[in-house]
DORO-654386 format. One record per residue: residue in one letter; chain; x negated, z, y of N, C-alpha, C, O in turn. Coordinates in nm, 4 decimals. Layout:
N
+---+---+----------+----------+----------+----------+----------+----------+----------+----------+----------+----------+----------+----------+
: r : c :     n.px :     n.pz :     n.py :    ca.px :    ca.pz :    ca.py :     c.px :     c.pz :     c.py :     o.px :     o.pz :     o.py :
+---+---+----------+----------+----------+----------+----------+----------+----------+----------+----------+----------+----------+----------+
: a : A :        X :        Z :        Y :        X :        Z :        Y :        X :        Z :        Y :        X :        Z :        Y :
...
+---+---+----------+----------+----------+----------+----------+----------+----------+----------+----------+----------+----------+----------+
This chain:
124
+---+---+----------+----------+----------+----------+----------+----------+----------+----------+----------+----------+----------+----------+
: r : c :     n.px :     n.pz :     n.py :    ca.px :    ca.pz :    ca.py :     c.px :     c.pz :     c.py :     o.px :     o.pz :     o.py :
+---+---+----------+----------+----------+----------+----------+----------+----------+----------+----------+----------+----------+----------+
: m : A : -15.4123 :  18.3404 :   3.9314 : -15.4827 :  18.4186 :   3.8666 : -15.4102 :  18.5545 :   3.8278 : -15.3172 :  18.5805 :   3.9042 :
: e : A : -15.4297 :  18.6394 :   3.7351 : -15.3931 :  18.7715 :   3.6792 : -15.4119 :  18.9156 :   3.8009 : -15.5117 :  18.9771 :   3.8384 :
: k : A : -15.2756 :  18.9276 :   3.8324 : -15.3264 :  19.0331 :   3.9569 : -15.2295 :  19.1356 :   3.9267 : -15.1164 :  19.1052 :   3.9646 :
: q : A : -15.2411 :  19.2676 :   3.8598 : -15.1292 :  19.3770 :   3.8643 : -15.0428 :  19.3940 :   3.9754 : -15.0781 :  19.3819 :   4.0927 :
: g : A : -14.9378 :  19.4201 :   3.9391 : -14.8456 :  19.4326 :   4.0942 : -14.7755 :  19.3321 :   4.1439 : -14.6798 :  19.3452 :   4.2202 :
: s : A : -14.8302 :  19.2055 :   4.0939 : -14.8039 :  19.0918 :   4.1758 : -14.6639 :  19.0180 :   4.1186 : -14.6258 :  19.0712 :   4.0143 :
: v : A : -14.5824 :  18.9112 :   4.1628 : -14.4976 :  18.8627 :   4.0989 : -14.4807 :  18.7207 :   4.1869 : -14.4509 :  18.7162 :   4.3063 :
: s : A : -14.5095 :  18.5942 :   4.0903 : -14.4980 :  18.4910 :   4.1649 : -14.3873 :  18.4058 :   4.1223 : -14.3550 :  18.3703 :   4.0089 :
: i : A : -14.3171 :  18.3712 :   4.2775 : -14.2023 :  18.3019 :   4.2504 : -14.1596 :  18.1545 :   4.2525 : -14.2171 :  18.0889 :   4.3394 :
: w : A : -14.0750 :  18.0901 :   4.1794 : -14.0490 :  17.9369 :   4.1909 : -13.9170 :  17.9789 :   4.1609 : -13.8702 :  18.0659 :   4.0876 :
: l : A : -13.8540 :  17.8652 :   4.2630 : -13.7046 :  17.8345 :   4.2419 : -13.6919 :  17.6677 :   4.2087 : -13.7636 :  17.5920 :   4.2739 :
: g : A : -13.6138 :  17.6206 :   4.1221 : -13.6025 :  17.4812 :   4.1319 : -13.4451 :  17.4444 :   4.0667 : -13.3623 :  17.5333 :   4.0469 :
: n : A : -13.4179 :  17.2931 :   4.0359 : -13.3202 :  17.2767 :   3.9505 : -13.3043 :  17.2087 :   3.8422 : -13.3460 :  17.0931 :   3.8489 :
: l : A : -13.2586 :  17.2407 :   3.7455 : -13.1892 :  17.2348 :   3.6206 : -13.0476 :  17.2280 :   3.5950 : -12.9565 :  17.2938 :   3.6453 :
: k : A : -13.0438 :  17.0901 :   3.4631 : -12.9122 :  17.1003 :   3.4413 : -12.8645 :  17.1971 :   3.3442 : -12.7482 :  17.1845 :   3.3059 :
: g : A : -12.9406 :  17.2982 :   3.2953 : -12.8847 :  17.3641 :   3.1813 : -12.9799 :  17.4485 :   3.1588 : -13.0959 :  17.4149 :   3.1824 :
: e : A : -12.9437 :  17.6009 :   3.0982 : -13.0260 :  17.6682 :   3.0425 : -13.1394 :  17.6073 :   2.9426 : -13.2576 :  17.6390 :   2.9564 :
: e : A : -13.0981 :  17.5225 :   2.8466 : -13.1394 :  17.4479 :   2.7394 : -13.2828 :  17.3873 :   2.8089 : -13.3939 :  17.3934 :   2.7562 :
: d : A : -13.2463 :  17.3191 :   2.9588 : -13.3370 :  17.2690 :   3.0088 : -13.4875 :  17.3487 :   3.0504 : -13.6070 :  17.3334 :   3.0250 :
: l : A : -13.4066 :  17.4369 :   3.1255 : -13.5063 :  17.5766 :   3.1586 : -13.5999 :  17.6491 :   3.0312 : -13.7104 :  17.7012 :   3.0458 :
: d : A : -13.5474 :  17.6404 :   2.9447 : -13.5976 :  17.6788 :   2.8510 : -13.7058 :  17.6064 :   2.8266 : -13.8167 :  17.6469 :   2.8615 :
: e : A : -13.6891 :  17.4952 :   2.7664 : -13.7368 :  17.3711 :   2.7383 : -13.8644 :  17.3415 :   2.8365 : -13.9696 :  17.2966 :   2.7910 :
: y : A : -13.8451 :  17.3713 :   2.9783 : -13.9383 :  17.3601 :   3.0647 : -14.0831 :  17.4880 :   3.0289 : -14.2037 :  17.4633 :   3.0306 :
: v : A : -14.0474 :  17.5575 :   3.0135 : -14.0912 :  17.6856 :   3.0366 : -14.1753 :  17.7103 :   2.8968 : -14.2710 :  17.7874 :   2.8899 :
: a : A : -14.1291 :  17.6399 :   2.7970 : -14.1880 :  17.7095 :   2.6724 : -14.3159 :  17.6751 :   2.5964 : -14.3334 :  17.5601 :   2.5561 :
: l : A : -14.3816 :  17.7458 :   2.5813 : -14.5307 :  17.6963 :   2.4916 : -14.5086 :  17.5854 :   2.3370 : -14.4351 :  17.5938 :   2.2386 :
: k : A : -14.5610 :  17.5358 :   2.3593 : -14.5984 :  17.4504 :   2.2338 : -14.6926 :  17.4851 :   2.1506 : -14.7775 :  17.5606 :   2.1980 :
: y : A : -14.7068 :  17.4487 :   2.0227 : -14.8394 :  17.4722 :   1.9391 : -14.8645 :  17.3371 :   1.8640 : -14.7844 :  17.2508 :   1.8281 :
: d : A : -14.9979 :  17.3452 :   1.8517 : -15.0350 :  17.2021 :   1.7830 : -15.0460 :  17.2411 :   1.6121 : -15.0501 :  17.3566 :   1.5697 :
: e : A : -15.0481 :  17.1660 :   1.5604 : -15.1338 :  17.1577 :   1.3962 : -15.1968 :  17.2971 :   1.3499 : -15.1863 :  17.3491 :   1.2388 :
: d : A : -15.2608 :  17.3419 :   1.4555 : -15.3824 :  17.4544 :   1.4305 : -15.3074 :  17.5536 :   1.4979 : -15.3618 :  17.6639 :   1.4928 :
: g : A : -15.2532 :  17.5520 :   1.5290 : -15.2015 :  17.7068 :   1.5881 : -15.2110 :  17.7288 :   1.7133 : -15.1699 :  17.8362 :   1.7571 :
: d : A : -15.2668 :  17.6331 :   1.7984 : -15.3080 :  17.6428 :   1.9108 : -15.2114 :  17.6163 :   2.0089 : -15.1402 :  17.5160 :   2.0122 :
: s : A : -15.2109 :  17.7272 :   2.1040 : -15.1089 :  17.6974 :   2.1763 : -15.1057 :  17.5720 :   2.3396 : -15.1919 :  17.5629 :   2.4271 :
: l : A : -14.9932 :  17.5059 :   2.3288 : -15.0663 :  17.3841 :   2.4408 : -14.9491 :  17.4341 :   2.5938 : -14.8305 :  17.4605 :   2.5740 :
: p : A : -14.9827 :  17.4362 :   2.6693 : -14.8909 :  17.4211 :   2.7825 : -14.7984 :  17.3701 :   2.8297 : -14.7978 :  17.2504 :   2.8582 :
: s : A : -14.6686 :  17.4728 :   2.8548 : -14.5842 :  17.3855 :   2.9122 : -14.5717 :  17.2872 :   3.0263 : -14.6564 :  17.2562 :   3.1101 :
: l : A : -14.4616 :  17.2498 :   3.0130 : -14.4835 :  17.1236 :   3.1289 : -14.4587 :  17.2240 :   3.2866 : -14.4969 :  17.1589 :   3.3838 :
: f : A : -14.4286 :  17.3013 :   3.3073 : -14.4010 :  17.4262 :   3.3795 : -14.5704 :  17.4090 :   3.4290 : -14.6136 :  17.3485 :   3.5271 :
: f : A : -14.6354 :  17.4744 :   3.3386 : -14.7884 :  17.5031 :   3.3601 : -14.8424 :  17.3552 :   3.4211 : -14.8893 :  17.3286 :   3.5318 :
: r : A : -14.8201 :  17.2814 :   3.3195 : -14.9033 :  17.1728 :   3.3536 : -14.8631 :  17.0906 :   3.5452 : -14.9397 :  17.0409 :   3.6278 :
: d : A : -14.7202 :  17.1113 :   3.5469 : -14.6887 :  17.0619 :   3.6829 : -14.7477 :  17.1460 :   3.7850 : -14.7406 :  17.1012 :   3.8994 :
: f : A : -14.8126 :  17.2744 :   3.7665 : -14.8543 :  17.3343 :   3.8808 : -14.9774 :  17.4107 :   3.8589 : -15.0139 :  17.5191 :   3.9044 :
: h : A : -15.0443 :  17.3103 :   3.7610 : -15.2053 :  17.3155 :   3.7575 : -15.2209 :  17.5173 :   3.7048 : -15.3198 :  17.5765 :   3.7481 :
: i : A : -15.1381 :  17.5817 :   3.6333 : -15.1810 :  17.6782 :   3.5934 : -15.2541 :  17.6994 :   3.4383 : -15.2132 :  17.6705 :   3.3259 :
: n : A : -15.3428 :  17.7440 :   3.4717 : -15.4046 :  17.7744 :   3.2921 : -15.3118 :  17.8845 :   3.2011 : -15.3169 :  17.9997 :   3.2441 :
: h : A : -15.2564 :  17.8700 :   3.1217 : -15.1465 :  17.9529 :   3.0578 : -15.2219 :  18.0578 :   2.9870 : -15.1571 :  18.1402 :   2.9225 :
: y : A : -15.3580 :  18.0660 :   2.9907 : -15.4622 :  18.1662 :   2.9055 : -15.4579 :  18.2828 :   3.0489 : -15.4943 :  18.3981 :   3.0256 :
: e : A : -15.4259 :  18.2571 :   3.1510 : -15.4056 :  18.3665 :   3.2771 : -15.2878 :  18.4370 :   3.2640 : -15.2801 :  18.5575 :   3.2880 :
: t : A : -15.1766 :  18.3543 :   3.2196 : -15.0577 :  18.4621 :   3.2230 : -15.0455 :  18.5150 :   3.0720 : -15.1229 :  18.4858 :   2.9809 :
: d : A : -14.9181 :  18.6098 :   3.0623 : -14.8531 :  18.6620 :   2.9564 : -14.6935 :  18.6685 :   2.9472 : -14.6038 :  18.7189 :   3.0148 :
: e : A : -14.7006 :  18.6088 :   2.8550 : -14.5364 :  18.5614 :   2.8235 : -14.4629 :  18.6560 :   2.8388 : -14.3589 :  18.6357 :   2.9014 :
: d : A : -14.4896 :  18.7843 :   2.7899 : -14.4318 :  18.8738 :   2.8292 : -14.3802 :  18.9606 :   2.9919 : -14.3116 :  19.0595 :   3.0177 :
: f : A : -14.4363 :  18.8867 :   3.0512 : -14.4510 :  18.9193 :   3.1983 : -14.3675 :  18.7690 :   3.2487 : -14.4113 :  18.7372 :   3.3592 :
: f : A : -14.2762 :  18.6839 :   3.2059 : -14.2162 :  18.5679 :   3.2284 : -14.0479 :  18.6909 :   3.2465 : -13.9983 :  18.7951 :   3.2038 :
: e : A : -14.0219 :  18.5587 :   3.3561 : -13.8436 :  18.5949 :   3.3673 : -13.8201 :  18.4557 :   3.4352 : -13.8895 :  18.3886 :   3.5117 :
: v : A : -13.6979 :  18.4374 :   3.3798 : -13.6626 :  18.3056 :   3.4013 : -13.5296 :  18.3484 :   3.3502 : -13.5051 :  18.4295 :   3.2609 :
: e : A : -13.4169 :  18.2513 :   3.4524 : -13.2745 :  18.2552 :   3.4466 : -13.2256 :  18.1064 :   3.5190 : -13.2851 :  18.0226 :   3.5866 :
: w : A : -13.1220 :  18.1161 :   3.4813 : -13.1029 :  17.9978 :   3.5003 : -12.9274 :  17.9904 :   3.5543 : -12.8569 :  17.9946 :   3.4535 :
: l : A : -12.8617 :  17.9830 :   3.6545 : -12.7603 :  17.9949 :   3.7310 : -12.6156 :  17.8764 :   3.7368 : -12.6125 :  17.7754 :   3.8071 :
: e : A : -12.5102 :  17.9212 :   3.6476 : -12.4044 :  17.7994 :   3.7092 : -12.3875 :  17.7420 :   3.8053 : -12.3564 :  17.6230 :   3.8099 :
: e : A : -12.4112 :  17.8442 :   3.9383 : -12.3905 :  17.7985 :   4.0672 : -12.5202 :  17.7978 :   4.1635 : -12.6105 :  17.8813 :   4.1684 :
: s : A : -12.5019 :  17.6683 :   4.2460 : -12.6752 :  17.6789 :   4.2992 : -12.6242 :  17.7556 :   4.4673 : -12.5117 :  17.7692 :   4.5153 :
: n : A : -12.7276 :  17.7843 :   4.5088 : -12.7517 :  17.8681 :   4.6190 : -12.8736 :  17.8592 :   4.7295 : -12.9877 :  17.8708 :   4.6848 :
: k : A : -12.8603 :  17.8436 :   4.8401 : -12.9845 :  17.8624 :   4.8931 : -13.0445 :  17.9768 :   4.9712 : -13.1470 :  17.9846 :   5.0389 :
: n : A : -12.9316 :  18.0790 :   4.9358 : -12.9858 :  18.2477 :   4.9847 : -13.0724 :  18.2863 :   4.8809 : -13.0207 :  18.2877 :   4.7692 :
: i : A : -13.1720 :  18.3129 :   4.8877 : -13.2679 :  18.3613 :   4.8073 : -13.2484 :  18.5028 :   4.7542 : -13.2846 :  18.5268 :   4.6390 :
: s : A : -13.1852 :  18.6139 :   4.8417 : -13.1432 :  18.7471 :   4.8053 : -13.0105 :  18.7060 :   4.6956 : -12.9816 :  18.7718 :   4.5957 :
: k : A : -12.9509 :  18.6002 :   4.7352 : -12.8451 :  18.5644 :   4.6006 : -12.8798 :  18.5142 :   4.4462 : -12.8337 :  18.5384 :   4.3346 :
: l : A : -12.9980 :  18.4222 :   4.5061 : -13.0247 :  18.3880 :   4.3696 : -13.1328 :  18.4926 :   4.2849 : -13.1596 :  18.4876 :   4.1648 :
: l : A : -13.1803 :  18.5791 :   4.3775 : -13.2622 :  18.6858 :   4.3051 : -13.2155 :  18.8052 :   4.2647 : -13.2920 :  18.8908 :   4.2202 :
: e : A : -13.0483 :  18.8293 :   4.2788 : -12.9724 :  18.9564 :   4.2317 : -12.9614 :  18.9320 :   4.0543 : -12.9170 :  18.8470 :   3.9772 :
: g : A : -13.0276 :  19.0561 :   4.0483 : -12.9864 :  19.1160 :   3.8969 : -13.1328 :  19.0892 :   3.8456 : -13.1238 :  19.0808 :   3.7231 :
: i : A : -13.2613 :  19.0723 :   3.8840 : -13.3880 :  19.0549 :   3.8721 : -13.4450 :  19.1826 :   3.8538 : -13.4121 :  19.2907 :   3.9027 :
: s : A : -13.5495 :  19.1485 :   3.7637 : -13.6460 :  19.3161 :   3.7614 : -13.6863 :  19.3257 :   3.9350 : -13.7038 :  19.2445 :   4.0259 :
: y : A : -13.6887 :  19.4567 :   3.9211 : -13.7561 :  19.5167 :   4.0320 : -13.6430 :  19.4361 :   4.2062 : -13.6860 :  19.4320 :   4.3215 :
: e : A : -13.5477 :  19.4027 :   4.1730 : -13.5215 :  19.3703 :   4.2725 : -13.4707 :  19.4193 :   4.4294 : -13.4228 :  19.3469 :   4.5167 :
: e : A : -13.4941 :  19.5473 :   4.4343 : -13.4671 :  19.6591 :   4.5262 : -13.6123 :  19.6257 :   4.6062 : -13.6191 :  19.6427 :   4.7280 :
: i : A : -13.6909 :  19.5923 :   4.5531 : -13.8413 :  19.5888 :   4.5851 : -13.8432 :  19.4187 :   4.6849 : -13.8252 :  19.3898 :   4.8032 :
: i : A : -13.8826 :  19.3221 :   4.5296 : -13.8764 :  19.1672 :   4.6027 : -13.7972 :  19.1326 :   4.6636 : -13.8513 :  19.0617 :   4.7485 :
: i : A : -13.6770 :  19.1347 :   4.6829 : -13.5544 :  19.0938 :   4.7810 : -13.6332 :  19.1072 :   4.9394 : -13.6821 :  19.0136 :   5.0027 :
: p : A : -13.6289 :  19.2417 :   4.9769 : -13.6485 :  19.2851 :   5.1315 : -13.7765 :  19.2139 :   5.1604 : -13.8021 :  19.1923 :   5.2789 :
: k : A : -13.8654 :  19.1719 :   5.0631 : -14.0000 :  19.1103 :   5.0844 : -14.0142 :  18.9277 :   5.0694 : -14.1124 :  18.8535 :   5.0726 :
: v : A : -13.8917 :  18.9063 :   5.0553 : -13.8955 :  18.7486 :   5.0265 : -13.7491 :  18.7239 :   5.1490 : -13.6974 :  18.6122 :   5.1537 :
: k : A : -13.7094 :  18.8092 :   5.2167 : -13.5832 :  18.7947 :   5.2681 : -13.6354 :  18.6776 :   5.3966 : -13.5467 :  18.6265 :   5.4649 :
: q : A : -13.7593 :  18.6466 :   5.4186 : -13.7800 :  18.5627 :   5.5475 : -13.7709 :  18.4107 :   5.4911 : -13.7976 :  18.3125 :   5.5604 :
: y : A : -13.7249 :  18.4045 :   5.3412 : -13.6717 :  18.2805 :   5.3132 : -13.5663 :  18.2676 :   5.3002 : -13.5285 :  18.1640 :   5.2456 :
: s : A : -13.4529 :  18.3824 :   5.3510 : -13.3403 :  18.3638 :   5.3192 : -13.2460 :  18.2083 :   5.3398 : -13.1539 :  18.1605 :   5.2737 :
: e : A : -13.2935 :  18.1772 :   5.4199 : -13.2378 :  17.9933 :   5.4399 : -13.3081 :  17.9101 :   5.3749 : -13.3847 :  17.8461 :   5.4469 :
: l : A : -13.3116 :  17.8883 :   5.2772 : -13.3998 :  17.7887 :   5.1906 : -13.3340 :  17.6529 :   5.2379 : -13.2258 :  17.6452 :   5.2961 :
: n : A : -13.4255 :  17.5345 :   5.1999 : -13.3988 :  17.3764 :   5.2688 : -13.2729 :  17.3128 :   5.2146 : -13.1935 :  17.2326 :   5.2636 :
: k : A : -13.2800 :  17.3743 :   5.0975 : -13.2425 :  17.3327 :   4.9610 : -13.1363 :  17.4300 :   4.8423 : -13.1936 :  17.5355 :   4.8151 :
: t : A : -13.0410 :  17.4201 :   4.7920 : -13.0103 :  17.4752 :   4.6617 : -13.0843 :  17.4880 :   4.5419 : -13.1384 :  17.3936 :   4.4843 :
: y : A : -13.0859 :  17.5988 :   4.5074 : -13.1475 :  17.6030 :   4.3639 : -13.0429 :  17.6719 :   4.2678 : -12.9516 :  17.7459 :   4.3044 :
: n : A : -13.0726 :  17.6344 :   4.1380 : -12.9902 :  17.7046 :   4.0425 : -13.1201 :  17.7807 :   3.9125 : -13.0799 :  17.8543 :   3.8224 :
: s : A : -13.2433 :  17.7513 :   3.9257 : -13.3214 :  17.8091 :   3.8299 : -13.4533 :  17.9011 :   3.9203 : -13.5085 :  17.8802 :   4.0283 :
: i : A : -13.4681 :  18.0098 :   3.8145 : -13.5444 :  18.0749 :   3.8617 : -13.6620 :  18.0882 :   3.7532 : -13.6336 :  18.0950 :   3.6336 :
: i : A : -13.7884 :  18.0915 :   3.7962 : -13.9209 :  18.1417 :   3.7380 : -13.9890 :  18.2014 :   3.7968 : -14.0529 :  18.1510 :   3.8891 :
: l : A : -14.0013 :  18.3611 :   3.7557 : -14.0790 :  18.4734 :   3.8252 : -14.2068 :  18.4604 :   3.6681 : -14.2001 :  18.4317 :   3.5486 :
: i : A : -14.3115 :  18.5022 :   3.7682 : -14.4615 :  18.5679 :   3.6664 : -14.4774 :  18.6690 :   3.7136 : -14.5019 :  18.6657 :   3.8342 :
: y : A : -14.4731 :  18.7811 :   3.6589 : -14.5478 :  18.9246 :   3.7160 : -14.7191 :  18.9541 :   3.6403 : -14.7741 :  18.9280 :   3.5333 :
: n : A : -14.7510 :  19.0145 :   3.7537 : -14.8895 :  19.0226 :   3.7265 : -14.9525 :  18.9078 :   3.7109 : -15.0350 :  18.8850 :   3.6223 :
: f : A : -14.9108 :  18.8201 :   3.8088 : -14.9472 :  18.7087 :   3.8166 : -15.0012 :  18.6208 :   3.9792 : -14.9047 :  18.5556 :   4.0191 :
: a : A : -15.0810 :  18.6106 :   4.0415 : -15.0650 :  18.5714 :   4.1782 : -15.0988 :  18.4175 :   4.1694 : -15.2178 :  18.3943 :   4.1481 :
: y : A : -15.0356 :  18.3344 :   4.1788 : -15.0226 :  18.1797 :   4.1937 : -15.0999 :  18.1873 :   4.2931 : -15.0973 :  18.2806 :   4.3733 :
: s : A : -15.2068 :  18.0524 :   4.3009 : -15.2793 :  18.0297 :   4.4508 : -15.2099 :  17.9068 :   4.5236 : -15.2570 :  17.8540 :   4.6244 :
: g : A : -15.0788 :  17.8628 :   4.4537 : -15.0121 :  17.7958 :   4.5451 : -15.0977 :  17.6262 :   4.5847 : -15.0813 :  17.5453 :   4.6761 :
: e : A : -15.1784 :  17.6298 :   4.4795 : -15.2196 :  17.4670 :   4.4890 : -15.1412 :  17.3742 :   4.4701 : -15.1703 :  17.2702 :   4.5292 :
: v : A : -15.0094 :  17.3731 :   4.3802 : -14.9504 :  17.2839 :   4.3693 : -14.8219 :  17.3223 :   4.4327 : -14.7977 :  17.4369 :   4.3949 :
: h : A : -14.6978 :  17.2659 :   4.5372 : -14.6225 :  17.3574 :   4.6173 : -14.4504 :  17.3198 :   4.5417 : -14.3460 :  17.3850 :   4.5419 :
: s : A : -14.4867 :  17.1868 :   4.4840 : -14.3557 :  17.1476 :   4.4836 : -14.3860 :  17.0715 :   4.3500 : -14.4838 :  16.9986 :   4.3668 :
: s : A : -14.3346 :  17.0636 :   4.2217 : -14.3230 :  16.9444 :   4.1248 : -14.2114 :  16.9053 :   4.0999 : -14.1587 :  16.8951 :   3.9891 :
: g : A : -14.1601 :  16.8762 :   4.2228 : -14.0077 :  16.7604 :   4.2048 : -13.9058 :  16.8748 :   4.1230 : -13.8148 :  16.9073 :   4.1993 :
: k : A : -13.9001 :  16.9153 :   4.0451 : -13.8053 :  16.9924 :   3.9552 : -13.8267 :  17.1441 :   4.0082 : -13.7317 :  17.2171 :   3.9798 :
: f : A : -13.9198 :  17.1990 :   4.0710 : -13.9223 :  17.3351 :   4.0949 : -14.0337 :  17.3228 :   4.2366 : -14.1161 :  17.2336 :   4.2567 :
: d : A : -14.0133 :  17.4057 :   4.2957 : -14.0818 :  17.4570 :   4.4355 : -14.1186 :  17.5528 :   4.3883 : -14.0537 :  17.6167 :   4.3055 :
: f : A : -14.2764 :  17.5959 :   4.4481 : -14.3178 :  17.7565 :   4.4337 : -14.2848 :  17.7884 :   4.5891 : -14.3133 :  17.7171 :   4.6853 :
: i : A : -14.2025 :  17.9416 :   4.5902 : -14.1424 :  18.0247 :   4.7185 : -14.2894 :  18.1184 :   4.7423 : -14.3088 :  18.1341 :   4.8628 :
: g : A : -14.3560 :  18.1591 :   4.6883 : -14.4739 :  18.2320 :   4.7239 : -14.4563 :  18.3899 :   4.6153 : -14.3625 :  18.4178 :   4.5406 :
: c : A : -14.5428 :  18.4449 :   4.6343 : -14.6311 :  18.5564 :   4.5801 : -14.6331 :  18.7137 :   4.6770 : -14.6853 :  18.7258 :   4.7879 :
: t : A : -14.5890 :  18.7810 :   4.6290 : -14.5401 :  18.9514 :   4.6694 : -14.5582 :  19.0040 :   4.5837 : -14.5593 :  18.9582 :   4.4695 :
: n : A : -14.5845 :  19.1580 :   4.6302 : -14.5859 :  19.2780 :   4.5255 : -14.4288 :  19.3260 :   4.4797 : -14.3177 :  19.3267 :   4.5327 :
: y : A : -14.4799 :  19.3605 :   4.3662 : -14.3454 :  19.4164 :   4.3135 : -14.3139 :  19.5777 :   4.2899 : -14.2041 :  19.6302 :   4.2719 :
: n : A : -14.4286 :  19.6318 :   4.2950 : -14.4135 :  19.7735 :   4.2972 : -14.4969 :  19.8511 :   4.4264 : -14.4914 :  19.9735 :   4.4388 :
+---+---+----------+----------+----------+----------+----------+----------+----------+----------+----------+----------+----------+----------+
């Protein structure tokens, strides 16, 4: 759900940046109506509750299991990283990041096979 000041974080593994872009891309039908991306469908998110302008996606060439390293360089990193350090030793390595700002995911689905929901925190 939309929530000012919150950021929801997912980590995953994809083969490349194009795969990540395809996974989060909204499609449009012949009437011009937006269709949810595979990411939205996997995590049961109503795409009308989010704003495309508040998405941050990143594909990394090297996988890592240290969340601090994975989130280096994201917006508000100096606030977000200390808040999620409890996950500093993840169970597996990741190379893809999806962040949705001003959105508090309910955590209904924790894993899609490609991505895992890591958590939600404040970024301000």
